[in-house]
N, C-alpha and C positions, 0 to 999 in steps of 0.2 A: 295458341299452338295446339289446342285440343282439336281433334277431328280434322287435322290438316289433310290427311291422306284418305279421308272418306269421301266417296262420291255421293251426291244427293240421290235419294231414291225417286227416280222420275217415272218408274213403271208402276202400274196398278198392281195391287196384291193379287196373287193367284186366286182363282175362284170366281172372278167377275166374268159373266158371259160377254161375248162380243155384241156390239150394238146390232139390233135387228133380230136377235135370237128370240124365238117364241117361248114364253114362259107362262105358267099358270099361277094366278093369285088365288090361293086357297081360302082367303078371308072374304072374297067377293064371289062366292058361288062358282069357283073354278073358272073365273074369267081369264081368257087368253089375252096376252098383250106382248108387244115387242119391247125388248129391253132397250132403254134409251141412254142410261147412264146412272151414276151414283149421285145422290143428293144428301150429303151428310151420312147419317146412319141408314138411309133408305135407298131403295132402288126405284128408279122411275120407269114406269111402263106406259105404253101408249096403245090404245085399241088398234087392232090390225087394220081395220077399215078407216083409220084416222079418227081424230077427236082429241079430247082433253086428256093429257097425261095424268096419271095418279101415282102416288108413292106407296110403297109397301116395304115392310121389314123383310130382309132376305130370308129369314127363317120361315116365312109364310109363302115362299115361292118354290116351285119345282119346274123342271123342264116339261114342256108340252109333249104329250105322246104323239106319235105320228098321226093318229086319227084326229086328235085335237088340232094339230097343225093343218091338216087337210080341211077340217070343218071351218076353221078361221079363214083360211085362204079362199075357200069356196064362197063364204059369206061376203068377203071383200070383193071378189070377182062379180058376184050377183049384184051387189050394191053399185059397183062401177058400171055395169051394163044398164042399170036403171038411171044412171046419171047422178047418183047420190054421192059418189066419191070420184075424185079425179085420179 
């Protein structure tokens, strides 16, 4: 009879960015990555141009500045024009 009227928490806690949001990992030389999701206590980021995901503690992540977003997207577009990225 305990918790009969409680609904399960199916929503992610507030504070998680939406998938695809560009973030900066301050532990890796301000590397920019796309937020992919949560893996336990860590957030998964993927390089903007594609590649292997990495995990980072949320306390070491900050939103990418507009200039950092532009730089990352430009690098991806250049790699794509060279045929390095689909």
